[in-house]
C-alpha positions in Angstrom: 22.7 -30.8 6.7 19.6 -28.6 7.1 16.6 -30.0 5.2 14.5 -27.2 3.6 11.0 -28.1 2.7 9.1 -26.7 -0.3 6.6 -24.0 0.7 3.6 -26.3 0.2 5.0 -29.1 2.4 3.5 -27.7 5.7 0.0 -27.2 4.4 -2.8 -29.6 5.5 -5.0 -31.1 2.8 -6.6 -28.6 0.5 -9.5 -26.9 2.1 -13.0 -27.9 0.7 -15.1 -24.8 0.3 -18.7 -24.7 1.4 -21.1 -22.2 -0.1 -21.1 -20.3 3.2 -17.7 -20.1 4.9 -17.4 -20.9 8.6 -17.0 -18.0 11.1 -18.2 -18.3 14.6 -19.1 -14.9 16.1 -20.0 -14.3 19.8 -20.7 -10.9 21.2 -19.2 -10.5 24.7 -19.5 -7.7 27.3 -17.3 -4.7 26.6 -14.0 -4.5 28.5 -10.8 -2.5 28.3 -8.5 -4.3 25.9 -5.5 -3.5 28.2 -7.3 -5.6 30.9 -8.6 -8.3 28.6 -5.1 -9.2 27.3 -3.5 -9.6 30.8 -4.1 -13.4 30.9 -2.0 -13.7 27.7 0.7 -11.2 28.7 3.4 -13.9 29.2 2.6 -15.9 26.0 5.6 -16.3 23.7 3.7 -15.4 20.6 0.6 -13.1 21.0 -0.5 -9.7 19.9 -2.7 -6.8 21.0 -3.3 -4.2 18.3 -4.5 -1.3 20.4 -6.6 1.6 18.9 -7.0 4.9 20.8 -10.7 5.3 19.9 -10.2 8.9 18.7 -11.3 8.4 15.1 -11.9 5.7 12.5 -8.2 4.7 12.3 -8.1 4.1 16.0 -11.7 2.7 16.3 -10.7 -1.0 16.6 -8.5 -3.0 18.9 -7.7 -6.7 18.2 -6.4 -9.4 20.5 -4.8 -12.3 18.8 -3.6 -15.3 20.9 -2.6 -18.9 20.5 -1.7 -19.0 16.8 -2.1 -22.3 15.0 1.1 -21.6 12.9 4.0 -19.2 13.3 6.2 -17.8 10.5 9.6 -16.7 11.7 12.6 -15.0 10.0 15.9 -14.8 11.8 18.6 -12.2 11.6 20.2 -14.0 8.6 16.8 -13.9 6.7 16.3 -17.6 7.2 12.6 -18.5 7.1 10.9 -21.1 9.2 7.3 -22.2 9.7 6.6 -23.8 13.0 10.3 -24.4 13.4 10.8 -26.1 10.0 13.0 -24.5 7.4 11.0 -23.4 4.3 12.2 -22.6 0.8 11.4 -19.1 -0.6 11.5 -15.7 1.1 9.1 -14.7 3.9 6.8 -12.7 1.7 6.3 -15.6 -0.7 5.7 -18.0 2.2 3.2 -15.6 3.9 1.3 -15.2 0.6 1.0 -19.0 0.2 -0.2 -19.4 3.7 -2.9 -16.8 3.4 -4.0 -18.0 0.0 -4.4 -21.5 1.5 -6.6 -20.3 4.3 -8.5 -17.7 2.4 -12.1 -17.2 3.4 -15.0 -14.8 3.0 -15.9 -12.8 6.1 -19.4 -11.3 5.4 -20.5 -12.3 8.9 -17.8 -10.4 10.6 -18.8 -7.3 12.6 -15.2 -6.0 12.5 -12.7 -5.3 9.7 -10.5 -8.1 10.9 -11.8 -11.5 12.1 -8.7 -13.7 11.7 -5.5 -14.1 9.8 -1.9 -13.0 10.1 -0.7 -10.7 12.8 2.9 -9.7 13.6 5.8 -7.4 12.9 8.1 -7.0 9.9 11.6 -5.6 10.8 13.3 -2.9 8.7 16.0 -5.3 7.6 13.5 -7.4 5.6 14.2 -4.8 2.9 17.0 -7.1 2.0 14.4 -9.5 0.6 13.0 -6.8 -1.6 16.1 -4.9 -2.8 19.8 -5.5 -3.2 21.3 -3.8 -0.2 24.5 -3.9 1.9 24.5 -6.6 4.6 22.7 -5.6 7.8 24.8 -3.9 10.4 26.1 -5.7 13.5 23.3 -5.7 16.1 20.6 -6.9 13.8 17.9 -8.3 16.0 16.7 -11.9 15.9 13.9 -12.5 15.1 13.7 -10.1 12.1 10.0 -11.0 11.6 7.4 -12.9 13.5 3.9 -13.5 12.1 1.3 -15.8 13.7 -1.7 -17.2 11.9 -4.7 -16.8 14.2 -8.0 -18.7 14.0 -9.5 -16.9 17.0 -9.4 -13.2 17.7 -11.2 -10.7 19.9 -12.3 -7.4 18.4 -13.1 -4.3 20.4 -15.1 -1.4 19.0 -14.1 1.7 20.9 -16.8 3.8 19.2 -19.8 1.7 20.1 -18.2 -0.1 23.2 -18.9 -3.5 21.8 -16.7 -6.6 21.7 -16.8 -10.0 19.9 -14.8 -13.2 19.9 -14.6 -14.7 16.5 -13.1 -18.0 15.3 -12.7 -19.6 11.8 -11.9 -23.1 13.1 -8.6 -23.2 11.1 -6.4 -25.1 10.5 -9.2 -27.8 10.4 -10.5 -28.4 6.9 -13.4 -30.8 7.4 -16.5 -28.6 7.9 -17.7 -30.6 11.0 -14.3 -30.6 12.8 -13.8 -27.0 11.8 -17.0 -25.9 13.3 -16.3 -27.8 16.5 -12.9 -26.3 16.8 -14.3 -22.8 16.2 -16.7 -23.3 19.1 -14.1 -24.7 21.4 -11.5 -22.0 20.7 -13.9 -19.1 21.1 -15.1 -20.5 24.4 -11.5 -20.9 25.6 -10.8 -17.2 24.9 -14.0 -16.1 26.7 -13.1 -18.2 29.7 -9.6 -16.7 29.9 -10.7 -13.0 29.6 -13.3 -13.6 32.3 -10.4 -14.1 34.6 -8.7 -10.9 33.6 -8.2 -8.1 36.2 -6.4 -4.7 36.2 -2.8 -4.6 37.2 -0.9 -2.1 39.3 1.2 0.4 37.5 5.0 -0.2 37.4 7.2 1.8 39.8 10.6 0.4 39.0 12.7 2.7 36.9 15.9 2.5 34.8 18.4 4.9 33.2 18.9 5.3 29.4 22.2 5.5 27.5 22.6 7.1 24.1 24.4 5.0 21.5 26.0 8.2 20.2 26.8 11.6 21.5 24.8 14.6 20.2 27.8 15.9 18.2 28.2 12.5 16.4 24.5 12.4 15.5 24.7 16.0 14.2 27.8 15.0 12.2 25.8 12.2 10.6 23.0 14.6 9.7 25.6 16.9 8.1 27.0 14.0 6.1 23.4 13.2 4.9 23.1 16.8 3.8 26.4 16.5 1.8 25.0 13.4 0.1 22.0 15.5 -0.9 24.0 18.4 -2.2 26.2 16.0 -4.2 23.0 14.8 -6.0 23.1 11.3 -4.5 19.7 11.5 -2.8 16.9 14.0 -2.2 16.2 13.0 1.4 17.3 10.5 4.0 15.7 9.5 7.3 18.5 9.5 9.9 17.8 8.0 13.3 19.4 7.6 16.7 19.1 4.9 19.5 18.9 4.8 23.3 19.2 1.6 25.4 18.3 0.7 29.0 18.4 -2.3 31.2 14.9 -3.7 31.9 14.3 -4.2 35.6 14.2 -7.9 36.3 10.8 -7.8 38.0 9.2 -5.8 35.1 7.7 -7.7 32.1 7.4 -6.1 28.7 3.6 -6.0 28.9 3.8 -3.7 31.9 6.0 -1.3 29.8 3.5 -1.3 27.1 0.6 -0.4 29.4 2.7 2.5 30.7 3.6 3.6 27.2 -0.1 3.8 26.3 -0.8 6.1 29.3 1.9 8.4 27.9 1.4 8.3 24.2 -2.1 8.0 22.7 -2.1 7.1 19.0 -4.3 5.1 16.6 -1.8 2.3 16.1 -0.7 1.0 19.4 0.7 -2.6 19.3 2.1 -5.1 21.7 3.7 -8.0 19.7 5.3 -10.9 21.5 7.6 -12.5 19.0 9.4 -14.9 21.3 9.7 -15.5 25.1 12.2 -12.7 25.5 11.5 -10.5 22.4 8.6 -8.0 22.3 7.8 -5.0 20.2 5.9 -2.2 21.9 4.5 0.5 19.5 2.5 3.7 19.8 2.6 4.7 16.2 0.6 7.6 14.7 1.4 6.5 11.1 -0.7 4.2 8.9 1.5 2.4 6.5 -0.8 0.3 4.2 -4.5 -0.3 4.4 -6.5 -2.5 2.1 -10.2 -3.1 2.3 -11.9 -6.4 1.3 -12.7 -5.0 -2.1 -9.1 -3.9 -2.7 -9.2 -0.1 -1.9 -5.7 0.9 -0.9 -4.6 3.8 1.3 -1.2 4.9 2.7 -0.7 8.0 5.0 3.0 9.0 5.2 4.0 11.4 7.9 6.8 14.0 7.3 7.0 17.2 9.3 6.8 17.6 13.1 6.3 20.3 15.8 5.9 19.7 19.5 2.7 20.3 21.3 2.4 23.1 23.9 0.3 23.3 27.1 -0.7 26.9 26.2 -3.5 26.5 23.5 -2.4 29.8 21.8 1.2 28.7 21.5 0.1 25.2 20.5 -2.1 26.6 17.6 0.8 28.8 16.5 3.1 25.7 16.3 0.6 23.9 14.2 0.3 26.9 11.9 4.1 27.2 11.7 4.2 23.5 10.5 1.4 24.0 8.0 3.3 27.0 6.4 6.7 25.5 6.5 8.1 25.2 2.9 10.9 22.9 4.2 8.5 20.4 5.8 6.1 20.5 2.9 8.9 19.7 0.5 10.0 16.8 2.8 6.5 15.4 2.8 5.8 15.7 -0.9 9.0 13.8 -1.8 7.7 10.9 0.1 4.2 11.3 -1.5 5.9 10.9 -4.9 7.8 7.8 -3.6 4.7 6.1 -2.2 2.7 6.9 -5.4 5.4 5.0 -7.3 5.5 2.1 -4.9 1.8 1.4 -4.7 1.4 1.9 -8.5 3.4 -1.3 -8.9 0.5 -3.3 -7.8 -2.5 -1.0 -8.3 -4.8 -0.6 -11.3 -3.3 1.8 -13.9 -4.7 5.3 -13.4 -6.3 4.5 -10.0 -3.6 6.1 -7.8 -4.6 9.5 -6.4 -3.5 11.9 -3.7 -6.7 13.0 -1.9 -4.8 14.8 0.9 -1.5 16.7 0.7 0.3 18.0 3.8 -2.6 18.3 6.2 -1.7 19.1 9.9 -2.9 16.3 12.2 -2.5 16.6 16.0 -1.5 13.8 18.4 -0.8 13.6 22.1 2.7 15.0 22.0 3.2 16.4 18.5 1.7 17.9 15.4 2.5 16.2 12.1 2.1 16.8 8.4 0.2 13.9 6.9 -0.6 13.1 3.2 -2.9 10.4 1.9 -2.3 8.3 -1.3 -5.0 6.0 -2.5 -5.4 3.4 -5.2 -7.2 0.2 -6.3 -5.3 -3.1 -5.9 -5.1 -5.1 -9.1 -7.1 -8.3 -9.1 -4.1 -10.5 -9.6 -2.3 -9.0 -6.6 -2.7 -9.5 -2.9 -2.2 -7.4 0.3 1.2 -9.2 0.8 2.2 -8.2 -2.8 1.4 -4.6 -1.8 3.4 -4.9 1.4 6.4 -6.2 -0.5 6.2 -3.5 -3.2 6.2 -0.7 -0.6 8.6 -2.2 2.0 10.1 -0.5 4.0 7.9 2.6 4.0 9.3 5.6 2.2 8.7 7.9 5.2 11.4 6.1 7.1 13.9 5.6 4.3 14.1 8.7 2.1 14.2 9.2 -1.7 15.2 7.6 -3.9 14.5 4.7 -1.6 17.3 2.2 -2.4 20.1 4.9 -2.5 18.7 6.4 0.7 18.8 3.0 2.4 22.5 2.7 1.4 23.2 6.1 2.9 21.4 5.1 6.1 23.6 2.0 6.2 26.7 4.1 5.9 25.6 6.7 8.6 23.8 4.6 11.2 26.1 2.4 13.4 23.6 -0.4 14.2 20.7 -2.3 12.5 17.2 -0.9 13.1 15.5 -4.2 13.9 11.7 -3.8 14.2 12.0 0.0 14.2 11.0 1.6 10.9 9.5 -1.7 9.8 5.7 -2.5 10.0 3.2 -4.0 12.3 -0.4 -5.1 11.6 -2.9 -7.6 10.5 -3.7 -9.3 7.1 -7.0 -11.0 7.0 -7.9 -14.4 5.6 -10.3 -12.4 3.5 -7.5 -10.4 1.8 -7.9 -7.1 3.8 -5.0 -5.5 5.6 -4.1 -2.7 8.0 -0.5 -1.9 9.0 1.4 0.8 10.7 5.0 2.1 10.5 6.9 1.0 13.6 7.8 4.4 15.1 7.4 5.7 18.7 8.3 2.2 19.8 10.3 0.3 22.3 11.9 -3.1 21.6 12.5 -5.5 24.5 15.3 -8.0 23.7 16.0 -10.0 26.8 17.0 -7.6 29.5 17.6 -4.8 27.0 15.1 -2.1 26.1 15.7 -0.1 22.9 14.2 3.3 22.0 14.7 4.9 18.6 13.7 8.1 16.8 14.8 10.2 13.8 13.6 12.4 11.0 13.8 13.2 7.3 16.9 15.2 6.3 16.7 17.5 3.2 19.1 20.0 1.7 18.1 22.9 4.0 18.0 20.9 7.2 19.7 22.3 10.3 21.5 19.5 12.2 20.8 21.1 15.6 17.1 21.5 14.8 16.8 18.0 13.4 18.4 16.6 16.6 15.9 18.5 18.7 13.0 17.2 16.6 14.1 13.7 17.1 14.3 14.3 20.9 10.7 15.6 20.8 9.7 12.2 19.4 11.9 10.0 21.7 11.4 11.7 25.1 8.0 10.2 25.7 9.5 6.8 25.0 12.3 7.4 27.5 9.8 8.5 30.1 8.4 4.9 30.3 11.4 4.0 32.4 12.6 7.5 33.4 9.8 10.1 34.0 12.4 12.9 34.2 12.9 12.6 30.4 9.8 14.7 29.9 11.0 17.5 32.2 
């Protein structure tokens, strides 16, 4: 018989608060985060959140290693903390953990100085809404989040870096301060050994789960659901798989991915010894400041980039003026306004940006911004739960769109279309939607892409839009995918 502990059973004694919370901060010489992380590349649970340095969203990178506690959810939605079964769903457990280790961070030079880092798979939506059972092929783990007392922050704008440690899970002030010092020095010693690695040369071939005509038929079926009045929009996706060359580790695939796709929300998340999520997402999901300011930036609408600047500008203008793409985007704006309103102060939710064209390495996107003020009795985890999974990767209305997705897509999505990011011990949060990503599961590499389907969608054009998104991912193992 499995013994399930109450959620509080795994906590140490209640933390005694000092007037000034403990946070050790050490500035270290700047270095490339993709080099600094190499000593930890084979760790079973570790994370690099990798910004591209282009603007404020991509200004910061964070390296989180050697967590003092790990929250895991398997494919059957069973929750464990450090291997022990725990009562309650994963969002409740994470909320309890972060509340227990809450701290102020006024000394931190970076927005994030310690807390929870990990990924939240799409199928966690079953913890939020009543949905059909996940399809065969649901990945295990469905969620992995580490609690990190020591992180390294990289400021791409000012080329500065810091190692910071809270000393958790120690609770006694003296022992906590000593642990903070020891842990920070350990990370510094490790990164001093880091050196650049040679690029990978071993390649592999991809295989589509479904033929093009089958995918276009699914898009046609989604359009029929829309015309019947079942939904307004559904995000229909497709999947490719490849065999990972035995001599290549997932970290090497991520480094190659970042040379191909620059985006503000790169992420390498090791969730187990043979399970890693590699993301180059352009889309912010949920951002919360320490004072509770909320922002979400849904993407809907895509055009490819072109090497000819005149043609490229024409494609951006075409996207800007597309009534179909604007309608697709604004449906998700309304959905996200509703979702964040559940946990924000009444009257605080606004839309400061509607359907603006933003340009990335390989594509132009339409991006809107919804903002609000988190209620004082709610947390970042409450916001994550209220909005999960993101409306831009489901459709509208959300629950019915997810039921349609379940009917039309042959396999579970896994980490894809979920979320990745950090939640600080101070209550702040920044997460991205898991798109433009590869999932490494043992010797299998998975790439996925899709798009929003509306009433006037053209199945052939929707298929081509998805291929624009997925080709850079396929080129990580097959450079011919971009030709």
